[in-house]
VOSEPA-771162 format. One record per residue: residue number from 1; residue in one letter; x, y, z of N, C-alpha, C in turn. Coordinates in Angstrom, 2 decimals. Last residue first. Layout:
! VOSEPA-771162
ATOM   num   residu       n_x       n_y       n_z      ca_x      ca_y      ca_z       c_x       c_y       c_z
ATOM   NUM        A         X         Y         Z         X         Y         Z         X         Y         Z
...
//
This chain:
! VOSEPA-771162
ATOM   num   residu       n_x       n_y       n_z      ca_x      ca_y      ca_z       c_x       c_y       c_z
ATOM   130        R      1.17     25.02    -27.78      1.88     23.73    -27.72      2.94     23.73    -26.68
ATOM   129        C     -0.15     27.33    -28.31     -0.51     26.63    -27.08      0.23     25.31    -26.92
ATOM   128        S      0.44     28.31    -30.79      0.94     29.08    -29.65      0.61     28.42    -28.32
ATOM   127        S     -0.86     26.66    -32.56      0.58     26.51    -32.44      1.13     27.28    -31.26
ATOM   126        S     -3.88     25.13    -31.53     -3.18     26.34    -31.90     -1.67     26.17    -31.66
ATOM   125        L     -5.07     22.06    -32.76     -4.45     22.79    -31.66     -3.69     24.00    -32.17
ATOM   124        E     -8.01     22.13    -34.82     -6.63     21.71    -34.58     -6.03     22.61    -33.51
ATOM   123        Y    -11.36     20.79    -35.21    -10.43     21.83    -34.79     -9.02     21.26    -34.68
ATOM   122        G    -13.31     18.88    -35.69    -12.69     19.56    -36.82    -11.72     20.66    -36.47
ATOM   121        A    -14.26     17.34    -33.70    -15.15     18.40    -34.15    -14.54     19.21    -35.30
ATOM   120        R    -12.07     15.79    -33.15    -13.20     15.15    -33.82    -14.17     16.19    -34.36
ATOM   119        Q    -10.61     17.70    -31.73    -10.12     17.26    -33.04    -11.23     16.57    -33.83
ATOM   118        A    -12.13     17.87    -29.40    -11.94     19.07    -30.22    -11.49     18.69    -31.63
ATOM   117        A    -11.81     15.28    -28.45    -13.15     15.77    -28.78    -13.06     17.00    -29.67
ATOM   116        E     -9.08     15.28    -27.95     -9.62     14.38    -28.97    -11.01     14.82    -29.42
ATOM   115        S     -8.81     16.97    -25.81     -8.31     17.44    -27.11     -8.83     16.56    -28.24
ATOM   114        T    -11.82     17.05    -23.82    -10.52     16.50    -24.21    -10.09     17.09    -25.54
ATOM   113        A    -14.05     18.65    -23.41    -13.43     18.01    -22.25    -12.03     17.52    -22.59
ATOM   112        F    -14.63     21.89    -24.83    -14.41     20.46    -24.99    -13.73     19.91    -23.74
ATOM   111        Y    -16.68     24.66    -25.85    -15.84     23.97    -24.87    -15.78     22.47    -25.13
ATOM   110        V    -16.61     27.53    -27.76    -17.09     26.16    -27.75    -16.15     25.39    -26.84
ATOM   109        R    -17.40     31.02    -27.74    -16.56     29.89    -27.34    -17.32     28.57    -27.35
ATOM   108        N    -18.88     33.26    -28.16    -18.41     32.55    -29.35    -17.57     31.32    -29.02
ATOM   107        E    -19.34     34.39    -25.70    -20.50     33.87    -26.41    -20.11     33.11    -27.69
ATOM   106        Q    -16.75     35.25    -24.98    -17.37     34.13    -24.28    -18.53     33.53    -25.07
ATOM   105        K    -14.51     35.96    -27.69    -15.61     36.35    -26.80    -16.24     35.10    -26.19
ATOM   104        I    -11.09     35.62    -27.77    -12.35     35.03    -28.21    -13.44     35.38    -27.20
ATOM   103        T     -8.75     36.49    -26.68     -9.52     37.47    -27.44    -10.85     36.92    -27.94
ATOM   102        K     -7.46     34.33    -25.48     -8.12     35.33    -24.63     -9.03     36.27    -25.40
ATOM   101        G     -5.97     32.39    -26.71     -7.40     32.42    -26.97     -8.16     33.46    -26.18
ATOM   100        A     -3.38     32.62    -25.77     -3.64     32.97    -27.16     -5.13     33.08    -27.46
ATOM    99        S     -2.95     31.67    -23.24     -3.33     33.08    -23.37     -3.68     33.47    -24.80
ATOM    98        C     -4.13     28.67    -21.92     -3.39     29.32    -23.01     -3.88     30.74    -23.21
ATOM    97        G     -5.67     27.29    -20.08     -4.60     28.14    -19.58     -3.85     28.90    -20.65
ATOM    96        I     -7.39     25.76    -21.70     -7.95     26.81    -20.85     -6.87     27.78    -20.37
ATOM    95        S     -6.04     25.38    -25.01     -6.24     24.89    -23.65     -6.72     26.06    -22.79
ATOM    94        Y     -7.81     25.79    -28.11     -6.84     26.26    -27.11     -7.10     25.56    -25.79
ATOM    93        Y     -8.15     25.26    -31.65     -8.62     25.14    -30.28     -7.46     25.43    -29.33
ATOM    92        K     -9.02     26.66    -34.87     -8.05     26.30    -33.85     -8.72     26.13    -32.50
ATOM    91        T    -10.84     27.68    -36.60    -10.40     26.31    -36.86     -9.42     25.81    -35.81
ATOM    90        G    -13.84     29.67    -35.86    -12.45     29.44    -36.24    -12.14     27.98    -36.48
ATOM    89        R    -16.32     30.10    -34.83    -16.07     30.63    -36.17    -14.68     30.29    -36.69
ATOM    88        N    -16.42     29.30    -32.27    -17.36     28.65    -33.17    -17.21     29.13    -34.60
ATOM    87        S    -13.18     28.78    -30.96    -14.17     29.73    -31.43    -15.13     28.99    -32.35
ATOM    86        A    -12.64     26.52    -28.20    -12.37     27.02    -29.55    -13.41     28.07    -29.88
ATOM    85        F    -11.06     24.92    -25.38    -12.11     25.71    -26.01    -11.66     26.16    -27.38
ATOM    84        F    -10.56     22.49    -22.78    -10.21     23.10    -24.06    -11.38     23.91    -24.57
ATOM    83        N    -11.58     21.38    -20.47    -10.17     21.75    -20.48     -9.73     22.47    -21.74
ATOM    82        K    -14.42     21.55    -18.34    -13.86     21.45    -19.69    -12.43     21.99    -19.68
ATOM    81        G    -15.76     21.97    -15.99    -15.13     20.67    -16.21    -14.50     20.50    -17.57
ATOM    80        A    -17.82     24.36    -17.41    -17.51     23.64    -16.18    -16.94     22.26    -16.52
ATOM    79        S    -18.64     25.61    -19.73    -17.20     25.55    -19.47    -16.84     24.75    -18.23
ATOM    78        N    -21.29     23.53    -21.10    -20.74     24.79    -20.63    -19.28     24.59    -20.26
ATOM    77        A    -20.77     21.43    -23.84    -21.70     21.87    -22.81    -21.23     23.24    -22.37
ATOM    76        V    -20.33     19.25    -26.57    -20.14     20.57    -25.99    -21.20     20.83    -24.94
ATOM    75        E    -19.47     17.30    -28.63    -19.66     17.02    -27.21    -19.41     18.30    -26.43
ATOM    74        T    -21.25     18.25    -31.63    -20.06     18.02    -30.82    -20.43     17.74    -29.38
ATOM    73        N    -23.45     18.96    -33.06    -22.78     17.73    -33.45    -21.56     17.41    -32.61
ATOM    72        Q    -24.23     21.40    -32.13    -25.14     20.30    -31.91    -24.48     18.96    -32.22
ATOM    71        L    -22.28     23.15    -33.01    -22.25     22.74    -31.62    -23.18     21.57    -31.35
ATOM    70        L    -23.04     23.60    -35.62    -21.77     22.93    -35.35    -21.75     22.39    -33.94
ATOM    69        S    -25.32     25.09    -35.40    -25.47     23.70    -35.84    -24.18     22.92    -35.61
ATOM    68        S    -26.12     27.24    -32.82    -25.06     26.82    -33.72    -25.22     25.36    -34.11
ATOM    67        S    -28.02     27.82    -30.92    -28.28     28.19    -32.30    -27.24     27.69    -33.28
ATOM    66        E    -27.04     27.05    -28.42    -28.17     26.34    -28.98    -28.36     26.62    -30.46
ATOM    65        I    -24.98     28.92    -28.03    -24.67     27.49    -28.10    -25.80     26.73    -28.77
ATOM    64        A    -26.38     31.29    -27.92    -25.38     31.12    -28.97    -25.04     29.64    -29.14
ATOM    63        S    -27.93     30.82    -25.63    -28.59     31.01    -26.92    -27.62     30.80    -28.07
ATOM    62        I    -25.90     30.74    -23.69    -26.70     29.54    -23.94    -27.41     29.65    -25.29
ATOM    61        V    -25.03     33.37    -23.85    -24.09     32.29    -24.14    -24.87     31.03    -24.46
ATOM    60        N    -27.34     34.74    -23.06    -26.78     34.97    -24.39    -25.84     33.85    -24.79
ATOM    59        G    -27.58     33.85    -20.41    -28.61     33.51    -21.39    -28.12     33.70    -22.81
ATOM    58        A    -25.36     35.08    -19.31    -25.41     33.63    -19.33    -26.45     33.16    -20.34
ATOM    57        Q    -26.19     37.73    -19.55    -25.02     37.28    -20.29    -24.99     35.77    -20.37
ATOM    56        Q    -28.38     37.67    -17.78    -28.61     37.99    -19.18    -27.43     37.52    -20.03
ATOM    55        N    -27.11     37.18    -15.36    -28.05     36.20    -15.89    -28.32     36.43    -17.37
ATOM    54        S    -25.60     39.55    -15.15    -24.93     38.26    -15.20    -25.84     37.20    -15.78
ATOM    53        V    -27.65     41.47    -15.03    -26.71     41.51    -16.15    -26.01     40.16    -16.27
ATOM    52        D    -28.93     40.72    -12.62    -29.68     40.79    -13.87    -28.76     40.73    -15.07
ATOM    51        E    -27.02     41.00    -10.63    -27.42     39.66    -11.03    -28.15     39.67    -12.35
ATOM    50        T    -24.69     43.59    -11.68    -25.80     43.09    -10.88    -26.18     41.70    -11.38
ATOM    49        Y    -21.13     43.73    -11.70    -22.41     43.65    -12.40    -23.48     43.15    -11.44
ATOM    48        E    -18.36     45.85    -11.18    -19.25     44.83    -10.67    -20.57     44.90    -11.42
ATOM    47        I    -15.05     46.56    -11.66    -16.37     46.70    -12.26    -17.22     45.54    -11.76
ATOM    46        K    -12.64     48.28     -9.82    -13.30     47.00    -10.03    -14.69     47.26    -10.59
ATOM    45        V     -9.47     49.61     -9.46    -10.80     49.85     -9.97    -11.42     48.50    -10.28
ATOM    44        G     -7.52     49.09     -6.42     -7.73     49.31     -7.84     -9.18     49.59     -8.18
ATOM    43        R     -6.30     48.30     -4.03     -7.65     47.85     -4.33     -7.98     48.04     -5.80
ATOM    42        S     -3.02     47.03     -3.59     -3.92     48.12     -3.92     -5.28     47.56     -4.31
ATOM    41        G     -1.31     44.90     -3.17     -2.02     45.43     -2.02     -2.96     46.58     -2.34
ATOM    40        N     -0.39     43.96     -5.59      0.46     44.90     -4.85     -0.28     45.56     -3.69
ATOM    39        G     -3.46     43.67     -7.51     -2.26     43.18     -6.83     -1.54     44.29     -6.11
ATOM    38        E     -4.53     45.10    -10.63     -4.77     44.40     -9.38     -3.45     43.96     -8.78
ATOM    37        K     -4.80     48.25    -12.13     -4.01     47.03    -11.98     -4.29     46.41    -10.63
ATOM    36        S     -6.05     50.68    -12.17     -6.87     49.51    -12.45     -6.12     48.20    -12.29
ATOM    35        L     -3.99     52.49    -11.68     -5.06     52.34    -10.70     -5.86     51.06    -10.91
ATOM    34        R     -2.55     52.29    -14.04     -1.94     51.84    -12.78     -2.99     51.63    -11.72
ATOM    33        G     -4.38     53.45    -15.80     -3.96     52.06    -15.97     -3.35     51.50    -14.70
ATOM    32        L     -4.40     56.04    -14.83     -5.62     55.25    -14.76     -5.31     53.76    -14.93
ATOM    31        E     -1.74     56.76    -15.45     -2.15     56.68    -14.06     -3.46     55.89    -13.90
ATOM    30        F     -1.87     56.75    -18.25     -0.93     55.88    -17.55     -1.36     55.68    -16.10
ATOM    29        S     -3.72     58.78    -18.71     -4.01     57.40    -19.11     -3.12     56.42    -18.38
ATOM    28        G     -2.26     61.00    -17.74     -3.54     60.63    -17.14     -3.92     59.20    -17.48
ATOM    27        L     -0.10     61.02    -19.52      0.13     60.78    -18.09     -1.16     60.37    -17.38
ATOM    26        G     -1.51     61.60    -21.91     -0.72     60.38    -21.76     -0.48     60.04    -20.31
ATOM    25        V     -2.56     64.13    -21.32     -3.47     63.02    -21.60     -2.75     61.69    -21.43
ATOM    24        L     -0.14     65.57    -21.04     -1.06     65.44    -19.91     -2.06     64.30    -20.10
ATOM    23        I      0.91     65.37    -23.65      1.65     64.82    -22.51      0.72     64.62    -21.32
ATOM    22        V     -1.07     66.73    -25.12     -0.77     65.33    -25.41     -0.04     64.67    -24.23
ATOM    21        I     -0.86     69.31    -23.98     -2.10     68.55    -23.85     -1.86     67.07    -24.09
ATOM    20        T      1.76     70.01    -24.79      1.41     69.94    -23.37      0.15     69.12    -23.15
ATOM    19        V      1.45     70.04    -27.56      2.39     69.10    -26.95      2.07     68.93    -25.47
ATOM    18        I     -0.35     72.20    -27.77     -0.74     70.86    -28.23      0.15     69.81    -27.60
ATOM    17        M      1.22     74.32    -26.77     -0.03     73.97    -26.10     -0.47     72.56    -26.50
ATOM    16        I      3.25     74.45    -28.67      3.59     74.12    -27.28      2.34     73.68    -26.52
ATOM    15        D      1.73     75.22    -30.90      2.48     73.96    -30.91      2.81     73.51    -29.48
ATOM    14        K      0.81     77.73    -30.09     -0.15     76.67    -30.36      0.53     75.30    -30.34
ATOM    13        G      3.25     79.12    -29.91      2.43     78.95    -28.72      1.41     77.84    -28.89
ATOM    12        K      4.05     79.11    -32.59      4.88     78.46    -31.59      4.09     78.18    -30.32
ATOM    11        D      2.01     80.67    -33.76      2.19     79.27    -34.15      3.00     78.51    -33.12
ATOM    10        S      0.18     82.70    -31.31      1.23     82.48    -32.31      1.35     81.00    -32.62
ATOM     9        E     -1.56     82.72    -29.22     -2.13     82.87    -30.56     -1.09     82.67    -31.65
ATOM     8        L      0.09     82.61    -27.01     -0.76     81.46    -27.30     -1.40     81.53    -28.68
ATOM     7        F      1.28     85.20    -27.14      2.11     83.99    -27.28      1.25     82.78    -27.67
ATOM     6        T     -0.94     86.83    -26.69     -0.20     86.95    -27.95      0.63     85.70    -28.20
ATOM     5        K     -1.59     86.04    -24.09     -2.55     85.87    -25.18     -1.86     85.91    -26.53
ATOM     4        I      0.76     86.87    -22.77      0.38     85.47    -22.77     -0.60     85.19    -23.91
ATOM     3        K      0.70     89.62    -23.11      1.82     88.86    -23.67      1.47     87.38    -23.77
ATOM     2        E     -1.55     90.32    -21.64     -1.57     90.52    -23.09     -0.46     89.73    -23.77
ATOM     1        M     -0.66     89.86    -19.09     -1.75     89.06    -19.59     -1.80     89.16    -21.12
//
């Protein structure tokens, strides 16, 4: 037991302990990522919200839409039946299936039925969605 304490208190022992901790944290993160992946018949980790949270988020989106003067001048509604979206802070628009716009928060999204409507509002098509 004394040899182990002496080893862990030495510089070499501390270095080995740090490397071991980093490896264990990395493996743990990797396994949590695998657990959260959907598909392959595994249930994975799923986050569910109560109705109160869903309604509150919907209210935030509606408030953001109502407060933007840019949105009042465009043919914008909610995402139902819309094929394009843009950020209310940006200059590019994206098709619904384009992965380039995934980072835009829902409350900052502006939806359009057609690309012409998005262009009339002053947006241009993102080069990654062409």
